[in-house]
C-alpha positions in Angstrom: 38.5 -3.8 68.4 40.8 -5.6 70.8 40.1 -8.7 72.8 39.9 -6.7 76.0 37.1 -4.5 74.7 35.2 -7.5 73.4 35.4 -9.1 76.8 34.2 -6.0 78.5 31.3 -5.7 76.1 30.3 -9.3 76.6 30.5 -8.8 80.4 28.1 -5.8 80.2 25.4 -8.0 78.7 25.8 -11.0 81.1 23.7 -11.5 84.2 25.5 -11.5 87.6 25.5 -15.2 88.1 27.3 -15.8 84.8 29.8 -13.1 85.7 30.5 -14.9 88.9 31.0 -18.2 87.0 33.3 -16.4 84.5 35.4 -15.0 87.3 35.9 -18.5 88.8 36.8 -19.9 85.3 39.3 -17.0 84.7 40.9 -17.7 88.1 41.1 -21.4 87.3 42.8 -20.6 83.9 45.3 -18.2 85.5 46.2 -20.8 88.2 46.7 -23.6 85.6 48.6 -21.3 83.2 51.0 -20.4 86.0 51.6 -24.1 86.8 52.2 -25.0 83.2 54.7 -22.2 82.6 56.6 -22.8 85.8 58.3 -25.9 84.4 59.1 -24.5 81.0 62.5 -23.0 81.9 63.9 -26.2 83.4 65.6 -28.8 81.2 64.0 -32.2 80.9 65.8 -34.9 82.7 68.0 -37.1 80.5 67.8 -40.8 80.7 70.9 -42.6 82.0 71.6 -46.1 80.7 72.7 -48.8 83.1 71.4 -47.4 86.3 69.6 -50.6 87.1 72.4 -52.9 86.1 72.9 -55.6 88.6 69.5 -55.0 90.4 67.7 -57.9 88.9 70.1 -60.8 89.3 68.5 -64.2 89.1 70.1 -67.4 90.1 70.3 -69.1 86.7 71.4 -72.7 86.4 74.6 -73.4 84.6 72.8 -75.2 81.7 70.4 -72.3 81.1 71.4 -72.0 77.4 71.2 -75.7 76.7 68.2 -77.1 74.9 65.4 -78.5 77.0 64.8 -82.2 77.2 61.1 -81.7 76.6 61.8 -80.5 73.1 64.1 -83.4 72.0 61.2 -84.9 69.9 60.8 -81.7 67.9 64.5 -81.1 67.4 65.4 -84.4 65.8 
């Protein structure tokens, strides 16, 4: 017995309001399946390194890498 015949047999025993709900669900599945499969053929975008280089430039002081005076007690 194929899946198609099983579906038809199940439909024969359903009341009309359930058949209506099943039709809506089948249309929903078909629409979502078409959306999911539409993007399968395209290649995923590759990341490019360095595209934001120079975007976040902060004015750093010249002595940025020097130890802070507040920590002199702990460093000696």
